[in-house]
C-alpha positions in Angstrom: 0.0 0.0 0.0 2.8 2.4 0.9 4.5 1.6 -2.5 1.4 2.6 -4.4 1.2 5.9 -2.6 4.9 6.7 -3.3 4.4 5.9 -7.0 1.4 8.2 -7.4 3.3 11.0 -5.6 6.3 10.5 -7.9 4.2 10.6 -11.1 2.5 13.8 -9.9 5.8 15.5 -9.2 7.1 14.5 -12.6 4.0 15.8 -14.4 4.3 19.1 -12.5 8.0 19.5 -13.4 7.2 18.6 -17.1 4.6 21.3 -17.3 7.1 23.8 -15.9 9.7 23.1 -18.8 8.8 24.4 -22.3 10.5 24.4 -25.7 9.1 26.6 -28.4 8.3 26.2 -31.2 7.7 22.5 -31.3 8.2 22.6 -35.1 10.4 25.0 -37.0 10.9 25.2 -40.7 13.6 27.4 -42.2 15.3 27.9 -45.6 18.9 26.8 -46.0 21.2 29.6 -44.8 18.7 31.2 -42.5 18.9 31.3 -38.7 17.0 28.8 -36.5 15.8 30.0 -33.1 14.3 27.9 -30.4 13.5 29.0 -26.8 13.7 26.8 -23.7 12.2 28.1 -20.5 11.7 26.7 -17.0 9.9 27.9 -13.9 12.0 25.6 -11.5 15.6 26.1 -10.5 18.1 24.3 -12.6 21.9 24.1 -12.7 22.9 23.0 -16.3 21.1 23.3 -19.6 22.4 21.2 -22.5 21.3 21.7 -26.2 21.5 18.7 -28.5 21.2 18.6 -32.3 20.2 15.2 -33.6 21.3 13.7 -30.2 24.7 15.4 -30.4 25.6 18.0 -27.8 26.4 21.4 -29.4 26.0 23.9 -26.5 26.1 24.0 -22.7 24.6 26.7 -20.5 25.3 27.2 -16.8 22.7 28.9 -14.7 25.6 30.5 -12.7 28.2 31.2 -15.5 26.0 31.5 -18.7 27.1 30.0 -22.0 30.1 27.8 -21.7 32.8 27.8 -24.5 31.9 25.6 -27.5 33.8 24.1 -30.4 30.9 24.9 -32.8 31.0 28.6 -33.8 27.7 28.2 -35.7 25.7 28.0 -32.4 25.1 30.4 -29.6 22.4 31.4 -27.0 20.8 34.5 -25.6 19.5 35.0 -22.1 15.9 36.1 -22.0 15.1 35.3 -18.4 12.7 37.2 -16.2 12.3 37.1 -12.4 9.5 34.7 -12.7 10.9 32.4 -15.4 14.3 31.4 -16.6 14.5 31.5 -20.5 17.3 30.9 -23.0 17.2 31.2 -26.8 19.2 28.7 -28.8 20.5 30.1 -32.1 21.7 28.1 -35.1 23.2 30.8 -37.3 23.5 29.2 -40.8 21.3 26.2 -41.2 22.2 23.4 -43.6 20.4 20.4 -44.9 22.2 18.1 -42.4 21.0 20.2 -39.4 17.5 19.0 -40.1 16.2 16.7 -37.3 15.7 16.9 -33.6 16.7 19.8 -31.4 16.6 19.0 -27.6 16.8 21.2 -24.5 18.0 19.1 -21.6 17.7 20.4 -18.0 20.1 18.1 -16.2 18.3 15.9 -13.6 15.0 17.7 -14.3 13.5 17.3 -17.7 14.2 17.5 -21.4 12.1 18.8 -24.3 12.5 18.1 -28.0 11.4 20.1 -31.1 11.6 19.3 -34.9 13.7 21.3 -37.2 13.2 21.3 -41.0 15.6 22.9 -43.4 14.3 23.5 -47.0 16.1 24.6 -50.1 14.8 27.1 -52.6 15.6 26.4 -56.2 14.7 28.2 -59.5 11.7 28.3 -61.8 11.6 29.2 -65.4 9.1 29.1 -68.3 10.9 28.1 -71.5 10.2 29.6 -74.9 9.6 33.1 -73.7 6.7 35.3 -75.0 4.4 33.9 -77.7 2.3 35.4 -80.5 -0.2 33.1 -82.0 -3.5 33.1 -84.0 -6.8 33.1 -82.2 -8.0 29.5 -81.6 -4.5 28.0 -81.9 -3.4 25.5 -79.3 -0.2 26.5 -77.4 2.1 24.4 -75.2 4.1 26.0 -72.4 6.7 24.2 -70.3 7.9 25.2 -66.8 10.8 23.7 -65.0 11.6 24.1 -61.3 15.1 23.0 -60.5 17.1 22.4 -57.2 14.3 22.3 -54.6 14.0 20.5 -51.3 11.7 19.1 -50.4 9.5 18.5 -53.5 7.9 21.9 -54.3 4.3 22.7 -55.1 4.1 23.7 -58.8 1.2 25.4 -60.5 0.0 27.8 -63.2 -2.1 31.0 -63.2 -3.5 33.0 -66.2 -4.3 36.7 -65.7 -4.0 36.1 -61.9 -6.5 33.2 -61.9 -5.3 29.8 -60.9 -5.3 27.2 -63.6 -7.0 23.9 -62.8 -4.7 20.9 -62.2 -6.4 18.9 -64.9 -5.1 21.3 -67.6 -1.4 20.6 -67.0 0.8 17.7 -66.0 3.8 17.5 -63.7 6.8 15.1 -63.7 9.7 15.0 -61.2 13.1 13.6 -60.6 15.6 13.6 -57.8 19.3 14.3 -58.1 22.1 12.6 -56.2 22.1 15.4 -53.7 18.5 14.8 -52.9 17.2 17.9 -54.8 14.0 17.8 -56.8 13.5 19.0 -60.4 9.9 19.3 -61.6 8.7 19.8 -65.1 5.1 20.9 -66.0 3.5 21.2 -69.4 0.5 23.5 -69.9 -1.6 23.2 -73.1 -4.2 25.8 -73.7 -6.2 27.2 -76.6 -5.4 30.9 -77.4 -8.7 32.8 -77.2 -7.4 36.0 -75.8 -4.1 37.6 -74.8 -3.0 36.4 -71.4 -0.4 36.9 -68.7 0.8 33.4 -67.7 2.8 32.6 -64.5 4.4 29.4 -63.3 4.6 29.2 -59.5 6.8 27.1 -57.3 6.9 27.1 -53.5 7.8 25.3 -50.3 6.4 26.0 -46.9 9.4 28.1 -45.7 8.7 30.6 -48.5 6.4 33.5 -47.6 5.5 33.9 -51.3 5.9 31.5 -54.3 8.8 31.9 -56.7 7.3 32.8 -60.2 8.3 33.0 -63.8 6.0 34.7 -66.3 5.4 34.9 -70.0 3.1 36.9 -72.3 0.7 35.2 -74.7 -0.5 37.6 -77.5 -3.3 36.7 -79.8 -2.8 38.1 -83.2 -6.5 38.7 -83.9 -6.6 41.3 -81.2 -3.5 43.1 -82.6 -5.2 43.2 -86.0 -8.4 44.5 -84.4 -6.4 47.3 -82.8 -4.7 48.1 -86.1 -8.1 48.1 -87.8 -9.4 50.6 -85.2 -6.4 52.8 -85.9 -6.9 52.5 -89.7 -10.6 53.6 -89.3 -9.6 56.5 -87.1 -6.9 57.6 -89.7 -9.4 57.2 -92.6 -12.0 59.3 -90.7 -9.4 62.0 -90.0 -8.3 62.1 -93.6 -11.9 62.3 -94.8 -12.6 65.2 -92.5 -9.4 67.0 -93.5 -10.4 66.5 -97.2 -13.8 68.0 -96.6 -12.4 71.0 -94.7 -9.9 71.5 -97.5 -12.6 71.4 -100.1 -14.7 73.9 -98.2 -11.7 76.2 -97.9 -11.0 76.0 -101.6 -14.6 76.7 -102.4 -14.5 79.7 -100.2 -11.4 81.0 -101.9 -13.0 80.5 -105.4 -16.1 82.4 -104.2 -13.9 85.3 -102.9 -12.0 85.5 -106.2 -15.3 85.5 -108.3 -16.8 88.2 -106.1 -13.6 90.3 -106.5 -13.6 89.9 -110.3 -17.3 90.9 -110.5 -16.7 94.0 -108.5 -13.8 95.0 -110.7 -15.8 94.4 -113.8 -18.6 96.5 -112.4 -16.2 99.3 -111.5 -14.6 99.2 -115.0 -18.0 99.3 -116.7 -19.0 102.5 -114.7 -15.8 104.5 -115.6 -16.4 104.8 -119.4 -19.9 106.0 -118.9 -18.7 108.7 -116.5 -16.0 109.8 -118.9 -18.6 109.8 -121.7 -20.9 112.0 -119.6 -18.1 114.4 -118.7 -17.1 114.5 -122.4 -20.6 115.2 -123.6 -21.2 117.9 -120.9 -17.8 119.5 -121.8 -18.6 119.5 -125.5 -22.1 120.9 -124.9 -20.8 123.9 -123.0 -18.2 124.7 -125.6 -20.6 124.1 -128.5 -23.1 126.5 -126.9 -20.5 129.2 -126.6 -19.4 128.7 -130.3 -23.0 128.6 -131.5 -22.7 125.0 -132.8 -24.5 121.7 -132.0 -23.3 118.6 -130.2 -23.3 115.4 -132.2 -24.7 112.7 -129.8 -23.8 109.9 -132.2 -20.1 110.8 -132.1 -17.6 107.9 -131.6 -13.9 107.9 -131.4 -13.6 104.5 -133.0 -13.3 104.2 -136.7 -16.3 103.2 -138.7 -15.8 100.2 -140.8 -19.2 100.1 -142.5 -19.4 100.4 -146.3 -20.6 103.8 -147.4 -19.0 105.7 -144.4 -15.7 107.5 -144.5 -13.7 109.4 -141.9 -12.7 113.0 -142.2 -10.5 114.6 -139.6 -9.8 118.3 -139.4 -7.1 119.5 -137.1 -6.8 123.1 -136.1 -4.0 124.7 -134.3 -4.4 128.0 -132.6 -2.4 130.2 -130.4 -3.1 130.4 -126.7 -6.1 132.5 -125.7 -8.1 131.7 -128.9 -10.8 129.3 -129.7 -10.1 126.3 -131.9 -12.8 124.4 -133.8 -11.9 120.7 -134.5 -13.8 118.7 -137.2 -13.8 115.3 -135.6 -15.9 112.9 -137.5 -17.6 113.4 -140.9 -20.5 111.2 -142.1 -20.6 110.5 -145.8 -23.8 109.2 -147.3 -23.8 108.0 -150.9 -26.7 107.1 -153.1 -25.9 106.1 -156.6 -23.4 108.7 -158.0 -24.3 111.5 -155.5 -22.7 111.7 -152.0 -23.6 114.0 -149.1 -20.9 114.8 -146.5 -22.0 116.0 -143.0 -19.3 117.4 -140.7 -20.2 118.2 -137.0 -18.5 121.1 -135.3 -16.9 120.6 -131.9 -15.2 123.6 -130.3 -12.5 123.2 -127.7 -10.9 126.1 -126.0 -8.2 126.6 -123.4 -9.0 130.3 -122.8 -12.4 131.7 -123.9 -13.2 135.5 -123.6 -16.9 136.4 -123.7 -17.6 140.1 -124.6 -21.3 139.8 -124.2 -24.0 137.4 -123.1 -25.7 137.3 -126.5 -22.8 137.1 -128.9 -19.6 135.0 -128.9 -16.8 136.2 -131.1 -14.5 133.5 -132.3 -11.4 134.5 -134.2 -10.4 131.9 -136.7 -7.5 133.0 -138.9 -6.2 131.1 -141.9 -2.7 131.9 -140.6 -3.4 130.5 -137.2 -5.2 127.4 -138.2 -4.5 124.6 -140.5 -7.2 122.1 -141.6 -6.5 118.7 -143.0 -9.2 116.7 -144.7 -8.7 113.1 -145.6 -11.6 111.6 -147.6 -11.6 108.0 -148.7 -14.4 106.7 -151.0 -15.1 103.0 -151.2 
């Protein structure tokens, strides 16, 4: 009976001590080359703490002297104790594949705790072939290769940020002599639209997958964009042609209007001159006692039965000269009648009375020339 009581008391003490010793985390996964940190803490007094890696002692800590000298420079410890609890952090600086295994914190003569350490390796990932340009509806094969991974990585595809179903690609793997994995995946898809493809490889120690991406361009979409540009250019050219035509039409209208105005002005000037000539001749003819021939024309008459007769008179200044300008010759049979109008021009005319005009015409001061041509 006494033995049973002692056994129960011993088991209770052991469970209480075990609850007071902790090793965190119980499982740790790191990438090769990274640090591994584990914390061993106890709420009971202890004398010596020994750290073991795969059952091999790598570090010893004394509660009185701290970390004792070690032959392994890749390991160390940091004291994180508080007044209520003793705590030490075991640090493995550069992890390697052979460090993977069991990490043990052994409180001498009290309790030991063990945690699992996993060391993973990150390899590379690449989609072969680069960017592709294909026709719409064409089937395209993409190949992705993930090399140098440990353990075997997860490999997948995404198109435009959406995960591709596993049934649309296959995966094959092989292991090298060093225990590293190489995976190859082939994705076959029908090109219906331009897409951004990614091949993703990851292990649990990676916070984000390692990716390789390519661009799939569908030619039909490029042609559509070119057609849109062609339509835009054609529309711009048409509008430019219409504007140019309107501008040219406006210029033609301006030129025609300008020419009509000039013709209108030129047709008004002869009539004005004619009116001034007639009025001038009338005033001189009235003074000389003659009549104005309203049918007078300076152009030669080319009709049969008409001849021209010009009489020129020269006179000294201050006198009145009479100039026989145009003679009309009318012929009927063998008899002809010559009519000569009188037009008087004067540069200086002196009037002695309102009822009589004296005109001095001297044979010495004037000379008349008559030219008669009979046809």
